[in-house]
N, C-alpha and C positions, 0 to 999 in steps of 0.2 A: 814414390813411384810417380815414375816420370811424366807428363801429359805427352798423349800419341795426337796428333795432328794428321788432321786427312789431308791429300794429298793438293789439291782445289786451299786453303787453306795452310799451310806450305805454299803455296806459288802467292801467296795472299802477301806472307809475313814479306816474303827476299819482293816483290814488286816482278815476278812470273808470271809467264802465263801456267797454270796446268800440265798441257804435255809437257812444258821443258820440261816441272817436275817428272813426271812417270820417265820420259827418255836418261837424266840422271840416273833413275834406278833401276833399270833396265841397262842402266851404261858399269854399276856399281858406283859411281860417283856418291851416292847417302843408298844410304841403306833404311831399307825397310819389312816392316813385322803384316804380314799376311793373316789376317783375323779369321778364324772355321770360316765362315760363310761369305770369303772370299776375297774380302774387303782391302784394301793397302792399306798400311800407319805411316805415317814418318816421328820419331821422336825427337819432341827439337833440338837435342844438342849437334841431334844428326843437322839440326839447320846455322847452328852457331860453328858446327867445322866448317863451312861453306861462306858464314862472317868472317871469323875471325881465323882462319887457315894461323897453324900452329909453322913459326918461324924455326 
């Protein structure tokens, strides 16, 4: 199973602010999963799409 990261963890990995991650989720640039309690999680593969875009 793929690891799901908190938006703050994703921001730290990408050296961005947490707000940027939330904006990217809202804009559809990266996909997020909403947990039953309402919290968001970002799959590690979504971060790879940002770091290594397909050519």
